[in-house]
All heavy atoms as TSV, in Angstrom:
chain	resi	resn	atom	element	x	y	z
A	1	MET	N	N	112.345	89.378	129.589
A	1	MET	CA	C	113.084	89.938	130.702
A	1	MET	C	C	113.787	88.841	131.495
A	1	MET	O	O	114.842	89.067	132.073
A	1	MET	CB	C	112.101	90.719	131.580
A	1	MET	CG	C	112.767	91.536	132.636
A	1	MET	SD	S	113.734	92.816	131.851
A	1	MET	CE	C	114.401	93.594	133.254
A	2	GLU	N	N	113.197	87.654	131.514
A	2	GLU	CA	C	113.787	86.545	132.261
A	2	GLU	C	C	115.130	86.137	131.664
A	2	GLU	O	O	116.065	85.799	132.388
A	2	GLU	CB	C	112.835	85.350	132.257
A	2	GLU	CG	C	113.340	84.167	133.034
A	2	GLU	CD	C	112.358	83.017	133.026
A	2	GLU	OE1	O	111.137	83.263	133.045
A	2	GLU	OE2	O	112.833	81.877	132.987
A	3	VAL	N	N	115.259	86.197	130.347
A	3	VAL	CA	C	116.509	85.836	129.680
A	3	VAL	C	C	117.610	86.828	130.048
A	3	VAL	O	O	118.752	86.445	130.305
A	3	VAL	CB	C	116.309	85.787	128.147
A	3	VAL	CG1	C	117.627	85.570	127.435
A	3	VAL	CG2	C	115.308	84.723	127.774
A	4	VAL	N	N	117.259	88.105	130.104
A	4	VAL	CA	C	118.233	89.138	130.461
A	4	VAL	C	C	118.735	88.923	131.879
A	4	VAL	O	O	119.930	89.061	132.156
A	4	VAL	CB	C	117.618	90.545	130.293
A	4	VAL	CG1	C	118.571	91.618	130.799
A	4	VAL	CG2	C	117.232	90.796	128.848
A	5	ALA	N	N	117.852	88.552	132.782
A	5	ALA	CA	C	118.251	88.297	134.164
A	5	ALA	C	C	119.178	87.087	134.251
A	5	ALA	O	O	120.161	87.101	135.005
A	5	ALA	CB	C	117.016	88.081	135.031
A	6	LYS	N	N	118.889	86.050	133.485
A	6	LYS	CA	C	119.745	84.861	133.498
A	6	LYS	C	C	121.125	85.159	132.905
A	6	LYS	O	O	122.138	84.684	133.413
A	6	LYS	CB	C	119.078	83.718	132.733
A	6	LYS	CG	C	117.921	83.107	133.483
A	6	LYS	CD	C	117.360	81.918	132.747
A	6	LYS	CE	C	116.220	81.302	133.540
A	6	LYS	NZ	N	115.678	80.111	132.885
A	7	VAL	N	N	121.148	85.941	131.828
A	7	VAL	CA	C	122.430	86.311	131.231
A	7	VAL	C	C	123.236	87.165	132.211
A	7	VAL	O	O	124.441	86.969	132.382
A	7	VAL	CB	C	122.224	87.049	129.887
A	7	VAL	CG1	C	123.524	87.657	129.386
A	7	VAL	CG2	C	121.650	86.114	128.853
A	8	GLY	N	N	122.570	88.086	132.875
A	8	GLY	CA	C	123.243	88.921	133.869
A	8	GLY	C	C	123.787	88.099	135.027
A	8	GLY	O	O	124.912	88.334	135.495
A	9	ALA	N	N	123.004	87.134	135.489
A	9	ALA	CA	C	123.465	86.265	136.579
A	9	ALA	C	C	124.648	85.413	136.133
A	9	ALA	O	O	125.615	85.236	136.885
A	9	ALA	CB	C	122.326	85.371	137.047
A	10	THR	N	N	124.608	84.929	134.908
A	10	THR	CA	C	125.715	84.129	134.388
A	10	THR	C	C	126.987	84.958	134.299
A	10	THR	O	O	128.073	84.495	134.694
A	10	THR	CB	C	125.359	83.568	132.997
A	10	THR	OG1	O	124.189	82.761	133.110
A	10	THR	CG2	C	126.492	82.749	132.434
A	11	ILE	N	N	126.879	86.162	133.821
A	11	ILE	CA	C	128.049	87.040	133.727
A	11	ILE	C	C	128.578	87.369	135.124
A	11	ILE	O	O	129.782	87.344	135.361
A	11	ILE	CB	C	127.702	88.321	132.941
A	11	ILE	CG1	C	127.459	87.974	131.472
A	11	ILE	CG2	C	128.810	89.360	133.072
A	11	ILE	CD1	C	126.897	89.113	130.649
A	12	GLY	N	N	127.678	87.632	136.044
A	12	GLY	CA	C	128.091	87.936	137.412
A	12	GLY	C	C	128.812	86.787	138.076
A	12	GLY	O	O	129.871	86.968	138.700
A	13	TRP	N	N	128.270	85.577	137.958
A	13	TRP	CA	C	128.922	84.408	138.552
A	13	TRP	C	C	130.251	84.108	137.872
A	13	TRP	O	O	131.209	83.663	138.515
A	13	TRP	CB	C	128.005	83.192	138.486
A	13	TRP	CG	C	126.907	83.239	139.500
A	13	TRP	CD1	C	125.574	83.365	139.255
A	13	TRP	CD2	C	127.041	83.160	140.929
A	13	TRP	NE1	N	124.877	83.378	140.433
A	13	TRP	CE2	C	125.753	83.251	141.475
A	13	TRP	CE3	C	128.124	83.045	141.789
A	13	TRP	CZ2	C	125.518	83.218	142.846
A	13	TRP	CZ3	C	127.898	83.008	143.158
A	13	TRP	CH2	C	126.604	83.094	143.672
A	14	SER	N	N	130.319	84.350	136.560
A	14	SER	CA	C	131.573	84.126	135.836
A	14	SER	C	C	132.659	85.084	136.319
A	14	SER	O	O	133.804	84.677	136.542
A	14	SER	CB	C	131.364	84.308	134.337
A	14	SER	OG	O	130.441	83.369	133.863
A	15	VAL	N	N	132.303	86.331	136.479
A	15	VAL	CA	C	133.265	87.325	136.976
A	15	VAL	C	C	133.717	86.959	138.381
A	15	VAL	O	O	134.912	87.008	138.705
A	15	VAL	CB	C	132.666	88.743	136.920
A	15	VAL	CG1	C	133.532	89.740	137.671
A	15	VAL	CG2	C	132.472	89.179	135.476
A	16	LEU	N	N	132.781	86.569	139.230
A	16	LEU	CA	C	133.130	86.162	140.591
A	16	LEU	C	C	134.061	84.956	140.576
A	16	LEU	O	O	135.048	84.907	141.321
A	16	LEU	CB	C	131.869	85.836	141.396
A	16	LEU	CG	C	132.111	85.361	142.829
A	16	LEU	CD1	C	132.743	86.451	143.660
A	16	LEU	CD2	C	130.811	84.883	143.436
A	17	GLY	N	N	133.798	83.987	139.712
A	17	GLY	CA	C	134.648	82.808	139.618
A	17	GLY	C	C	136.058	83.150	139.178
A	17	GLY	O	O	137.037	82.626	139.725
A	18	VAL	N	N	136.188	84.037	138.204
A	18	VAL	CA	C	137.514	84.441	137.728
A	18	VAL	C	C	138.272	85.190	138.823
A	18	VAL	O	O	139.461	84.949	139.039
A	18	VAL	CB	C	137.390	85.298	136.447
A	18	VAL	CG1	C	138.715	85.953	136.100
A	18	VAL	CG2	C	136.890	84.461	135.296
A	19	VAL	N	N	137.584	86.069	139.539
A	19	VAL	CA	C	138.225	86.813	140.625
A	19	VAL	C	C	138.679	85.861	141.730
A	19	VAL	O	O	139.797	85.976	142.249
A	19	VAL	CB	C	137.275	87.900	141.174
A	19	VAL	CG1	C	137.796	88.491	142.473
A	19	VAL	CG2	C	137.060	88.986	140.133
A	20	LEU	N	N	137.836	84.912	142.085
A	20	LEU	CA	C	138.217	83.940	143.106
A	20	LEU	C	C	139.379	83.067	142.656
A	20	LEU	O	O	140.286	82.766	143.445
A	20	LEU	CB	C	137.015	83.063	143.478
A	20	LEU	CG	C	135.917	83.737	144.292
A	20	LEU	CD1	C	134.728	82.795	144.441
A	20	LEU	CD2	C	136.440	84.170	145.641
A	21	LEU	N	N	139.385	82.660	141.400
A	21	LEU	CA	C	140.483	81.847	140.883
A	21	LEU	C	C	141.790	82.638	140.886
A	21	LEU	O	O	142.831	82.136	141.299
A	21	LEU	CB	C	140.171	81.357	139.466
A	21	LEU	CG	C	141.218	80.466	138.819
A	21	LEU	CD1	C	141.431	79.197	139.633
A	21	LEU	CD2	C	140.807	80.124	137.407
A	22	TYR	N	N	141.739	83.878	140.446
A	22	TYR	CA	C	142.933	84.720	140.457
A	22	TYR	C	C	143.439	84.909	141.886
A	22	TYR	O	O	144.644	84.822	142.139
A	22	TYR	CB	C	142.628	86.076	139.824
A	22	TYR	CG	C	143.825	86.993	139.799
A	22	TYR	CD1	C	144.834	86.829	138.860
A	22	TYR	CD2	C	143.947	88.021	140.721
A	22	TYR	CE1	C	145.936	87.662	138.841
A	22	TYR	CE2	C	145.044	88.855	140.716
A	22	TYR	CZ	C	146.032	88.675	139.769
A	22	TYR	OH	O	147.117	89.499	139.757
A	23	GLY	N	N	142.529	85.138	142.825
A	23	GLY	CA	C	142.914	85.301	144.225
A	23	GLY	C	C	143.518	84.038	144.805
A	23	GLY	O	O	144.490	84.092	145.564
A	24	ALA	N	N	142.985	82.890	144.445
A	24	ALA	CA	C	143.510	81.623	144.955
A	24	ALA	C	C	144.912	81.354	144.427
A	24	ALA	O	O	145.797	80.926	145.176
A	24	ALA	CB	C	142.572	80.478	144.579
A	25	VAL	N	N	145.137	81.620	143.147
A	25	VAL	CA	C	146.467	81.417	142.570
A	25	VAL	C	C	147.451	82.416	143.164
A	25	VAL	O	O	148.598	82.074	143.470
A	25	VAL	CB	C	146.415	81.520	141.027
A	25	VAL	CG1	C	147.809	81.520	140.426
A	25	VAL	CG2	C	145.592	80.379	140.461
A	26	TRP	N	N	147.020	83.658	143.370
A	26	TRP	CA	C	147.879	84.669	143.989
A	26	TRP	C	C	148.252	84.250	145.411
A	26	TRP	O	O	149.405	84.374	145.818
A	26	TRP	CB	C	147.168	86.016	144.003
A	26	TRP	CG	C	147.925	87.073	144.732
A	26	TRP	CD1	C	148.980	87.801	144.252
A	26	TRP	CD2	C	147.700	87.499	146.073
A	26	TRP	NE1	N	149.420	88.653	145.231
A	26	TRP	CE2	C	148.654	88.490	146.354
A	26	TRP	CE3	C	146.787	87.138	147.055
A	26	TRP	CZ2	C	148.716	89.126	147.592
A	26	TRP	CZ3	C	146.859	87.770	148.275
A	26	TRP	CH2	C	147.809	88.751	148.535
A	27	LEU	N	N	147.275	83.737	146.165
A	27	LEU	CA	C	147.544	83.284	147.529
A	27	LEU	C	C	148.505	82.104	147.537
A	27	LEU	O	O	149.409	82.040	148.373
A	27	LEU	CB	C	146.229	82.908	148.225
A	27	LEU	CG	C	146.315	82.523	149.686
A	27	LEU	CD1	C	146.836	83.681	150.513
A	27	LEU	CD2	C	144.952	82.090	150.188
A	28	PHE	N	N	148.350	81.178	146.599
A	28	PHE	CA	C	149.278	80.057	146.495
A	28	PHE	C	C	150.692	80.556	146.205
A	28	PHE	O	O	151.658	80.078	146.796
A	28	PHE	CB	C	148.827	79.081	145.409
A	28	PHE	CG	C	149.772	77.937	145.201
A	28	PHE	CD1	C	149.799	76.878	146.095
A	28	PHE	CD2	C	150.647	77.924	144.134
A	28	PHE	CE1	C	150.680	75.827	145.926
A	28	PHE	CE2	C	151.534	76.871	143.954
A	28	PHE	CZ	C	151.545	75.819	144.855
A	29	ASP	N	N	150.814	81.519	145.293
A	29	ASP	CA	C	152.132	82.078	144.980
A	29	ASP	C	C	152.725	82.801	146.191
A	29	ASP	O	O	153.937	82.795	146.383
A	29	ASP	CB	C	152.042	83.045	143.801
A	29	ASP	CG	C	151.916	82.338	142.470
A	29	ASP	OD1	O	152.271	81.148	142.408
A	29	ASP	OD2	O	151.467	82.976	141.502
A	30	LEU	N	N	151.881	83.415	146.987
A	30	LEU	CA	C	152.347	84.127	148.176
A	30	LEU	C	C	152.836	83.155	149.246
A	30	LEU	O	O	153.858	83.401	149.889
A	30	LEU	CB	C	151.203	84.994	148.735
A	30	LEU	CG	C	151.524	85.899	149.907
A	30	LEU	CD1	C	152.479	86.996	149.470
A	30	LEU	CD2	C	150.245	86.492	150.466
A	31	ILE	N	N	152.140	82.054	149.413
A	31	ILE	CA	C	152.477	81.085	150.461
A	31	ILE	C	C	153.679	80.230	150.073
A	31	ILE	O	O	154.549	79.962	150.893
A	31	ILE	CB	C	151.253	80.199	150.777
A	31	ILE	CG1	C	150.165	81.029	151.436
A	31	ILE	CG2	C	151.638	79.031	151.664
A	31	ILE	CD1	C	148.851	80.299	151.584
A	32	ASP	N	N	153.731	79.788	148.824
A	32	ASP	CA	C	154.796	78.886	148.377
A	32	ASP	C	C	156.068	79.690	148.079
A	32	ASP	O	O	156.013	80.699	147.379
A	32	ASP	CB	C	154.348	78.139	147.125
A	32	ASP	CG	C	155.165	76.903	146.862
A	32	ASP	OD1	O	156.168	76.692	147.552
A	32	ASP	OD2	O	154.791	76.143	145.956
A	33	PRO	N	N	157.215	79.263	148.590
A	33	PRO	CA	C	158.446	80.054	148.409
A	33	PRO	C	C	159.037	79.988	147.003
A	33	PRO	O	O	159.928	80.763	146.677
A	33	PRO	CB	C	159.412	79.426	149.423
A	33	PRO	CG	C	158.939	78.032	149.589
A	33	PRO	CD	C	157.442	78.098	149.438
A	34	ILE	N	N	158.561	79.101	146.158
A	34	ILE	CA	C	159.113	78.966	144.802
A	34	ILE	C	C	158.499	80.024	143.886
A	34	ILE	O	O	157.286	80.239	143.888
A	34	ILE	CB	C	158.834	77.556	144.241
A	34	ILE	CG1	C	159.480	76.500	145.128
A	34	ILE	CG2	C	159.309	77.441	142.809
A	34	ILE	CD1	C	159.092	75.085	144.775
A	35	ASP	N	N	159.337	80.693	143.091
A	35	ASP	CA	C	158.861	81.668	142.115
A	35	ASP	C	C	158.510	80.915	140.827
A	35	ASP	O	O	159.365	80.686	139.966
A	35	ASP	CB	C	159.925	82.726	141.859
A	35	ASP	CG	C	159.435	83.827	140.938
A	35	ASP	OD1	O	158.223	83.869	140.641
A	35	ASP	OD2	O	160.264	84.647	140.520
A	36	TYR	N	N	157.251	80.514	140.720
A	36	TYR	CA	C	156.833	79.680	139.599
A	36	TYR	C	C	156.925	80.412	138.264
A	36	TYR	O	O	157.242	79.802	137.245
A	36	TYR	CB	C	155.414	79.152	139.822
A	36	TYR	CG	C	155.378	78.030	140.828
A	36	TYR	CD1	C	154.990	78.247	142.145
A	36	TYR	CD2	C	155.757	76.748	140.473
A	36	TYR	CE1	C	154.971	77.222	143.070
A	36	TYR	CE2	C	155.747	75.713	141.383
A	36	TYR	CZ	C	155.355	75.960	142.677
A	36	TYR	OH	O	155.351	74.938	143.578
A	37	GLN	N	N	156.652	81.700	138.251
A	37	GLN	CA	C	156.714	82.435	136.987
A	37	GLN	C	C	158.129	82.428	136.416
A	37	GLN	O	O	158.320	82.211	135.220
A	37	GLN	CB	C	156.225	83.870	137.190
A	37	GLN	CG	C	154.782	83.971	137.630
A	37	GLN	CD	C	153.818	83.333	136.645
A	37	GLN	OE1	O	153.998	83.436	135.436
A	37	GLN	NE2	N	152.811	82.652	137.150
A	38	ALA	N	N	159.127	82.650	137.275
A	38	ALA	CA	C	160.519	82.631	136.815
A	38	ALA	C	C	160.931	81.227	136.385
A	38	ALA	O	O	161.640	81.061	135.385
A	38	ALA	CB	C	161.440	83.133	137.923
A	39	GLU	N	N	160.478	80.232	137.124
A	39	GLU	CA	C	160.820	78.853	136.775
A	39	GLU	C	C	160.196	78.442	135.442
A	39	GLU	O	O	160.824	77.765	134.633
A	39	GLU	CB	C	160.366	77.897	137.880
A	39	GLU	CG	C	161.125	78.046	139.176
A	39	GLU	CD	C	162.563	77.591	139.054
A	39	GLU	OE1	O	162.868	76.676	138.275
A	39	GLU	OE2	O	163.398	78.171	139.770
A	40	ILE	N	N	158.969	78.849	135.213
A	40	ILE	CA	C	158.290	78.514	133.950
A	40	ILE	C	C	158.986	79.217	132.784
A	40	ILE	O	O	159.199	78.617	131.727
A	40	ILE	CB	C	156.797	78.883	134.022
A	40	ILE	CG1	C	156.089	77.965	135.031
A	40	ILE	CG2	C	156.142	78.793	132.656
A	40	ILE	CD1	C	154.685	78.386	135.374
A	41	LYS	N	N	159.343	80.495	132.977
A	41	LYS	CA	C	160.062	81.216	131.920
A	41	LYS	C	C	161.421	80.577	131.639
A	41	LYS	O	O	161.922	80.647	130.524
A	41	LYS	CB	C	160.241	82.678	132.315
A	41	LYS	CG	C	158.962	83.467	132.235
A	41	LYS	CD	C	159.170	84.903	132.664
A	41	LYS	CE	C	157.838	85.636	132.674
A	41	LYS	NZ	N	157.967	86.989	133.220
A	42	GLY	N	N	162.005	79.962	132.661
A	42	GLY	CA	C	163.283	79.282	132.491
A	42	GLY	C	C	163.165	77.901	131.868
A	42	GLY	O	O	164.161	77.225	131.665
A	43	GLY	N	N	161.964	77.447	131.617
A	43	GLY	CA	C	161.756	76.161	130.963
A	43	GLY	C	C	161.552	74.989	131.905
A	43	GLY	O	O	161.620	73.841	131.475
A	44	ASN	N	N	161.271	75.258	133.177
A	44	ASN	CA	C	161.067	74.192	134.153
A	44	ASN	C	C	159.665	73.600	133.961
A	44	ASN	O	O	158.662	74.216	134.316
A	44	ASN	CB	C	161.236	74.740	135.571
A	44	ASN	CG	C	161.224	73.654	136.619
A	44	ASN	OD1	O	160.789	72.537	136.360
A	44	ASN	ND2	N	161.704	73.996	137.797
A	45	MET	N	N	159.610	72.414	133.398
A	45	MET	CA	C	158.338	71.763	133.098
A	45	MET	C	C	157.584	71.378	134.373
A	45	MET	O	O	156.355	71.462	134.425
A	45	MET	CB	C	158.572	70.519	132.245
A	45	MET	CG	C	157.301	69.860	131.768
A	45	MET	SD	S	156.404	70.860	130.593
A	45	MET	CE	C	157.277	70.473	129.120
A	46	ALA	N	N	158.298	70.979	135.417
A	46	ALA	CA	C	157.654	70.591	136.669
A	46	ALA	C	C	156.936	71.772	137.304
A	46	ALA	O	O	155.838	71.626	137.857
A	46	ALA	CB	C	158.671	70.014	137.641
A	47	ALA	N	N	157.523	72.960	137.220
A	47	ALA	CA	C	156.876	74.154	137.762
A	47	ALA	C	C	155.604	74.474	136.980
A	47	ALA	O	O	154.588	74.861	137.555
A	47	ALA	CB	C	157.836	75.341	137.726
A	48	GLY	N	N	155.661	74.297	135.675
A	48	GLY	CA	C	154.474	74.526	134.852
A	48	GLY	C	C	153.361	73.541	135.169
A	48	GLY	O	O	152.185	73.917	135.251
A	49	LEU	N	N	153.727	72.292	135.370
A	49	LEU	CA	C	152.713	71.285	135.718
A	49	LEU	C	C	152.126	71.544	137.104
A	49	LEU	O	O	150.929	71.346	137.320
A	49	LEU	CB	C	153.333	69.887	135.645
A	49	LEU	CG	C	153.661	69.378	134.255
A	49	LEU	CD1	C	154.421	68.059	134.332
A	49	LEU	CD2	C	152.408	69.235	133.424
A	50	THR	N	N	152.963	71.993	138.030
A	50	THR	CA	C	152.463	72.318	139.369
A	50	THR	C	C	151.480	73.481	139.302
A	50	THR	O	O	150.414	73.445	139.924
A	50	THR	CB	C	153.629	72.667	140.310
A	50	THR	OG1	O	154.518	71.561	140.361
A	50	THR	CG2	C	153.134	72.997	141.694
A	51	GLN	N	N	151.837	74.519	138.560
A	51	GLN	CA	C	150.948	75.678	138.423
A	51	GLN	C	C	149.643	75.273	137.741
A	51	GLN	O	O	148.571	75.728	138.126
A	51	GLN	CB	C	151.664	76.766	137.625
A	51	GLN	CG	C	151.015	78.106	137.708
A	51	GLN	CD	C	151.225	78.780	139.045
A	51	GLN	OE1	O	151.956	78.307	139.895
A	51	GLN	NE2	N	150.568	79.889	139.236
A	52	MET	N	N	149.730	74.399	136.741
A	52	MET	CA	C	148.535	73.920	136.063
A	52	MET	C	C	147.635	73.146	137.027
A	52	MET	O	O	146.414	73.318	137.033
A	52	MET	CB	C	148.909	73.024	134.887
A	52	MET	CG	C	147.724	72.450	134.147
A	52	MET	SD	S	148.151	71.107	133.042
A	52	MET	CE	C	148.670	69.844	134.180
A	53	ALA	N	N	148.242	72.312	137.851
A	53	ALA	CA	C	147.467	71.527	138.809
A	53	ALA	C	C	146.776	72.424	139.831
A	53	ALA	O	O	145.626	72.177	140.207
A	53	ALA	CB	C	148.377	70.527	139.514
A	54	VAL	N	N	147.460	73.463	140.266
A	54	VAL	CA	C	146.858	74.405	141.219
A	54	VAL	C	C	145.658	75.103	140.589
A	54	VAL	O	O	144.592	75.219	141.201
A	54	VAL	CB	C	147.907	75.430	141.706
A	54	VAL	CG1	C	147.255	76.582	142.452
A	54	VAL	CG2	C	148.945	74.748	142.579
A	55	VAL	N	N	145.813	75.564	139.362
A	55	VAL	CA	C	144.713	76.258	138.684
A	55	VAL	C	C	143.523	75.319	138.485
A	55	VAL	O	O	142.369	75.699	138.753
A	55	VAL	CB	C	145.191	76.842	137.334
A	55	VAL	CG1	C	144.023	77.320	136.492
A	55	VAL	CG2	C	146.169	77.970	137.562
A	56	LEU	N	N	143.769	74.100	138.044
A	56	LEU	CA	C	142.669	73.148	137.834
A	56	LEU	C	C	141.984	72.774	139.149
A	56	LEU	O	O	140.747	72.676	139.206
A	56	LEU	CB	C	143.180	71.896	137.125
A	56	LEU	CG	C	143.559	72.066	135.664
A	56	LEU	CD1	C	144.147	70.775	135.117
A	56	LEU	CD2	C	142.361	72.500	134.843
A	57	ALA	N	N	142.765	72.568	140.202
A	57	ALA	CA	C	142.174	72.218	141.496
A	57	ALA	C	C	141.329	73.364	142.046
A	57	ALA	O	O	140.205	73.146	142.525
A	57	ALA	CB	C	143.276	71.848	142.480
A	58	MET	N	N	141.846	74.574	141.974
A	58	MET	CA	C	141.086	75.730	142.469
A	58	MET	C	C	139.831	75.958	141.628
A	58	MET	O	O	138.774	76.298	142.159
A	58	MET	CB	C	141.961	76.983	142.457
A	58	MET	CG	C	143.047	76.987	143.473
A	58	MET	SD	S	142.374	76.850	145.140
A	58	MET	CE	C	143.510	75.690	145.823
A	59	ALA	N	N	139.947	75.766	140.316
A	59	ALA	CA	C	138.781	75.933	139.449
A	59	ALA	C	C	137.700	74.913	139.795
A	59	ALA	O	O	136.510	75.245	139.836
A	59	ALA	CB	C	139.184	75.807	137.989
A	60	ALA	N	N	138.100	73.673	140.060
A	60	ALA	CA	C	137.124	72.642	140.422
A	60	ALA	C	C	136.430	72.988	141.738
A	60	ALA	O	O	135.213	72.814	141.868
A	60	ALA	CB	C	137.816	71.284	140.533
A	61	ILE	N	N	137.184	73.472	142.701
A	61	ILE	CA	C	136.589	73.849	143.987
A	61	ILE	C	C	135.643	75.020	143.815
A	61	ILE	O	O	134.516	75.012	144.342
A	61	ILE	CB	C	137.701	74.174	145.004
A	61	ILE	CG1	C	138.485	72.914	145.354
A	61	ILE	CG2	C	137.115	74.819	146.261
A	61	ILE	CD1	C	139.746	73.169	146.141
A	62	ILE	N	N	136.060	76.043	143.076
A	62	ILE	CA	C	135.217	77.231	142.884
A	62	ILE	C	C	133.948	76.873	142.120
A	62	ILE	O	O	132.848	77.323	142.477
A	62	ILE	CB	C	136.018	78.341	142.169
A	62	ILE	CG1	C	137.100	78.877	143.117
A	62	ILE	CG2	C	135.105	79.463	141.698
A	62	ILE	CD1	C	138.113	79.752	142.450
A	63	ILE	N	N	134.071	76.043	141.099
A	63	ILE	CA	C	132.882	75.632	140.344
A	63	ILE	C	C	131.907	74.873	141.221
A	63	ILE	O	O	130.698	75.103	141.189
A	63	ILE	CB	C	133.297	74.779	139.124
A	63	ILE	CG1	C	133.946	75.674	138.072
A	63	ILE	CG2	C	132.092	74.067	138.519
A	63	ILE	CD1	C	134.604	74.900	136.950
A	64	SER	N	N	132.423	73.956	142.045
A	64	SER	CA	C	131.519	73.179	142.899
A	64	SER	C	C	130.839	74.052	143.949
A	64	SER	O	O	129.690	73.819	144.295
A	64	SER	CB	C	132.287	72.033	143.568
A	64	SER	OG	O	133.236	72.523	144.479
A	65	VAL	N	N	131.528	75.072	144.426
A	65	VAL	CA	C	130.915	75.978	145.410
A	65	VAL	C	C	129.853	76.841	144.750
A	65	VAL	O	O	128.768	77.052	145.315
A	65	VAL	CB	C	131.993	76.838	146.085
A	65	VAL	CG1	C	131.380	77.973	146.885
A	65	VAL	CG2	C	132.864	75.982	146.982
A	66	ILE	N	N	130.144	77.359	143.564
A	66	ILE	CA	C	129.180	78.222	142.875
A	66	ILE	C	C	127.936	77.444	142.458
A	66	ILE	O	O	126.815	77.940	142.585
A	66	ILE	CB	C	129.842	78.914	141.657
A	66	ILE	CG1	C	130.828	79.976	142.148
A	66	ILE	CG2	C	128.799	79.545	140.751
A	66	ILE	CD1	C	131.606	80.645	141.032
A	67	ILE	N	N	128.101	76.221	141.990
A	67	ILE	CA	C	126.956	75.444	141.526
A	67	ILE	C	C	126.065	75.011	142.690
A	67	ILE	O	O	124.844	74.958	142.557
A	67	ILE	CB	C	127.436	74.225	140.711
A	67	ILE	CG1	C	127.997	74.704	139.385
A	67	ILE	CG2	C	126.322	73.232	140.470
A	67	ILE	CD1	C	128.589	73.623	138.528
A	68	THR	N	N	126.670	74.724	143.827
A	68	THR	CA	C	125.888	74.228	144.960
A	68	THR	C	C	125.010	75.266	145.565
A	68	THR	O	O	125.021	76.349	145.602
A	68	THR	CB	C	126.844	73.670	146.052
A	68	THR	OG1	O	127.621	72.656	145.466
A	68	THR	CG2	C	126.064	73.110	147.193
């Protein structure tokens, strides 16, 4: 039964992390006036790197909060 509880907790924390990451990226898109999705579709490499950096930074913050 202990294994089932750990698997359930892992799934729960994973879902929470994904929801928080999606919310953080959505909030960044809302605050920043640049339409990154359109820029990325247009081939703007700098916009893609910026979006990647935002996702990695938010993921690092969310992981450190969940683990602590």
